C-alpha positions in Angstrom: -190.0 -6.1 -84.5 -188.4 -3.0 -83.1 -187.8 -4.8 -79.8 -186.0 -7.7 -81.7 -183.8 -5.2 -83.6 -183.0 -3.4 -80.4 -182.0 -6.6 -78.5 -179.8 -7.7 -81.5 -178.0 -4.4 -81.6 -177.5 -4.4 -77.8 -176.1 -7.9 -78.1 -173.5 -6.5 -80.5 -172.9 -3.8 -78.1 -172.4 -6.1 -75.0 -170.2 -8.3 -77.3 -168.0 -5.4 -78.0 -167.9 -4.6 -74.3 -166.8 -8.2 -73.5 -164.0 -7.9 -76.1 -162.7 -4.6 -74.9 -162.8 -5.7 -71.3 -160.9 -8.9 -72.2 -158.3 -6.5 -74.0 -157.9 -4.2 -70.9 -157.6 -7.1 -68.4 -154.8 -5.3 -66.6 -156.7 -2.2 -66.2 -157.9 -0.9 -62.7 -161.5 -1.8 -61.7 -162.6 1.8 -61.8 -161.9 2.0 -65.4 -163.7 -1.1 -66.2 -166.8 0.4 -64.2 -166.6 3.5 -66.2 -166.4 1.5 -69.4 -169.3 -0.5 -68.4 -171.4 2.8 -67.8 -170.3 4.1 -71.2 -171.5 1.0 -73.0 -174.8 0.9 -71.0 -175.4 4.5 -72.0 -174.6 3.7 -75.6 -177.1 0.7 -75.7 -179.7 2.8 -74.0 -179.3 5.7 -76.4 -179.4 3.5 -79.4 -182.4 1.6 -78.1 -184.2 4.8 -77.3 -183.6 6.1 -80.9 -185.4 3.0 -82.3 -188.1 2.5 -79.6 -188.8 6.1 -78.4 -190.1 5.1 -75.1 -187.9 5.6 -72.0 -189.5 2.9 -69.7 -189.6 0.3 -72.6 -186.0 1.2 -73.7 -184.7 0.8 -70.0 -186.5 -2.5 -69.6 -185.1 -3.9 -73.0 -181.8 -2.7 -72.1 -181.9 -4.4 -68.7 -183.2 -7.6 -70.1 -180.6 -7.8 -72.8 -177.8 -7.1 -70.3 -179.1 -9.9 -68.1 -179.5 -12.4 -71.1 -176.1 -11.7 -72.4 -174.4 -12.0 -69.0 -176.2 -15.3 -68.3 -175.4 -16.7 -71.7 -171.8 -15.4 -71.5 -171.2 -17.0 -68.0 -173.0 -20.2 -68.9 -170.8 -20.7 -72.0 -167.6 -19.7 -70.1 -168.5 -22.3 -67.5 -169.0 -25.0 -70.1 -165.7 -24.2 -71.8 -163.5 -24.1 -68.7 
């Protein structure tokens, strides 16, 4: 159950990242990369607070990022 909660919270975080990236479309690439690492760190810290295992948290954070990215690009390709 904790894994499910962490995945949901991290999907919310990745959605927030997508929204902020869309709002800052004229920023330089370095700022977007820094922003990505800030959001990744935020997702990792929130996941670690709930799960309490570094390796499991890193795995879940990576899986949630891959899932969100694949869903995001699949839906974007269907829309456009």
